[in-house]
C-alpha positions as a Markdown table, in Angstrom:
| # | Residue | x | y | z |
|---|---|---|---|---|
| 1 | Met | 68.7 | -59.4 | 6.4 |
| 2 | Lys | 66.1 | -57.2 | 5.2 |
| 3 | Ala | 65.7 | -54.2 | 7.3 |
| 4 | Glu | 62.2 | -53.2 | 7.8 |
| 5 | Lys | 60.6 | -49.5 | 7.9 |
| 6 | Glu | 58.2 | -49.2 | 11.4 |
| 7 | Glu | 55.7 | -46.7 | 9.7 |
| 8 | Ile | 54.2 | -44.4 | 12.3 |
| 9 | Ala | 50.4 | -43.8 | 12.1 |
| 10 | Glu | 49.3 | -40.5 | 12.6 |
| 11 | Glu | 46.4 | -40.3 | 14.5 |
| 12 | Pro | 43.9 | -37.4 | 13.1 |
| 13 | Phe | 43.6 | -34.6 | 15.4 |
| 14 | Val | 40.5 | -34.9 | 17.4 |
| 15 | Arg | 37.9 | -31.7 | 18.0 |
| 16 | Arg | 36.8 | -31.6 | 21.5 |
| 17 | Pro | 36.9 | -29.5 | 24.5 |
| 18 | Tyr | 40.9 | -28.8 | 25.6 |
| 19 | Leu | 42.3 | -27.2 | 28.4 |
| 20 | Lys | 44.1 | -23.9 | 27.6 |
| 21 | Ser | 47.4 | -25.4 | 28.6 |
| 22 | Glu | 46.9 | -28.5 | 26.9 |
| 23 | Leu | 46.3 | -26.9 | 23.3 |
| 24 | Ala | 48.5 | -24.3 | 23.9 |
| 25 | His | 51.1 | -27.3 | 24.7 |
| 26 | Leu | 49.9 | -28.8 | 21.3 |
| 27 | Tyr | 50.9 | -25.9 | 19.1 |
| 28 | Asn | 54.1 | -25.2 | 21.0 |
| 29 | Pro | 55.2 | -28.7 | 22.5 |
| 30 | Tyr | 59.2 | -27.8 | 22.6 |
| 31 | Gly | 58.7 | -24.7 | 24.9 |
| 32 | Pro | 57.9 | -24.0 | 28.3 |
| 33 | Leu | 54.2 | -24.2 | 29.5 |
| 34 | Val | 54.0 | -20.7 | 30.2 |
| 35 | Tyr | 55.7 | -19.5 | 26.9 |
| 36 | Ala | 53.1 | -21.7 | 24.9 |
| 37 | Met | 50.2 | -20.2 | 26.4 |
| 38 | Arg | 51.6 | -16.8 | 26.0 |
| 39 | Lys | 51.9 | -17.2 | 22.4 |
| 40 | Met | 48.6 | -19.1 | 22.0 |
| 41 | Arg | 47.0 | -15.6 | 23.7 |
| 42 | Glu | 49.3 | -13.5 | 21.2 |
| 43 | Trp | 47.9 | -15.4 | 18.2 |
| 44 | Ile | 44.3 | -14.8 | 19.3 |
| 45 | Arg | 44.8 | -11.5 | 20.6 |
| 46 | Asn | 46.6 | -10.5 | 16.9 |
| 47 | Asn | 43.7 | -12.0 | 14.7 |
| 48 | Lys | 40.6 | -9.6 | 15.4 |
| 49 | Glu | 38.3 | -11.8 | 13.7 |
| 50 | Leu | 39.2 | -15.1 | 15.6 |
| 51 | Tyr | 39.5 | -12.6 | 19.1 |
| 52 | Asp | 36.0 | -11.4 | 18.2 |
| 53 | Ala | 34.4 | -14.9 | 17.3 |
| 54 | Met | 35.6 | -16.7 | 20.3 |
| 55 | Tyr | 34.8 | -13.8 | 23.0 |
| 56 | Ser | 31.4 | -12.4 | 21.7 |
| 57 | Gly | 29.4 | -15.2 | 23.2 |
| 58 | Gly | 28.8 | -16.4 | 26.8 |
| 59 | Glu | 32.4 | -17.8 | 27.3 |
| 60 | Gly | 34.9 | -15.5 | 28.6 |
| 61 | Lys | 38.7 | -14.9 | 28.3 |
| 62 | Asn | 39.5 | -16.2 | 32.1 |
| 63 | Asp | 37.7 | -19.8 | 31.3 |
| 64 | His | 40.7 | -22.4 | 31.8 |
| 65 | Ala | 39.3 | -24.6 | 29.0 |
| 66 | Tyr | 38.4 | -24.0 | 25.0 |
| 67 | Ser | 35.0 | -25.0 | 24.1 |
| 68 | Ala | 34.8 | -27.6 | 21.1 |
| 69 | Met | 33.5 | -24.4 | 19.0 |
| 70 | His | 36.4 | -22.5 | 20.1 |
| 71 | Val | 38.8 | -25.3 | 19.1 |
| 72 | Phe | 37.2 | -25.4 | 15.6 |
| 73 | Met | 37.5 | -21.8 | 15.1 |
| 74 | Met | 41.1 | -21.4 | 15.9 |
| 75 | Phe | 41.6 | -24.6 | 13.7 |
| 76 | Arg | 40.3 | -22.5 | 10.8 |
| 77 | Val | 42.7 | -19.9 | 11.7 |
| 78 | Leu | 45.8 | -21.6 | 12.8 |
| 79 | Asp | 45.1 | -25.0 | 11.4 |
| 80 | Glu | 45.8 | -27.9 | 13.4 |
| 81 | Pro | 48.7 | -28.2 | 15.5 |
């Protein structure tokens, strides 16, 4: 009997608006959500170019979601999760 390999097709990552907690968890899937969000804020804060680009417009740090444009900017710097 021949064993067949099942290949898992990886779905392409969709660039869309994400809740901050949802996106943080995609980048840090194995840790607690609080840690994942703290780590995401740290990455953004430590990258001046990304921080300035994300928070220079009308959207602020206290929003609960990242817009599609924010997600695109993060992908350029942090790569896709």
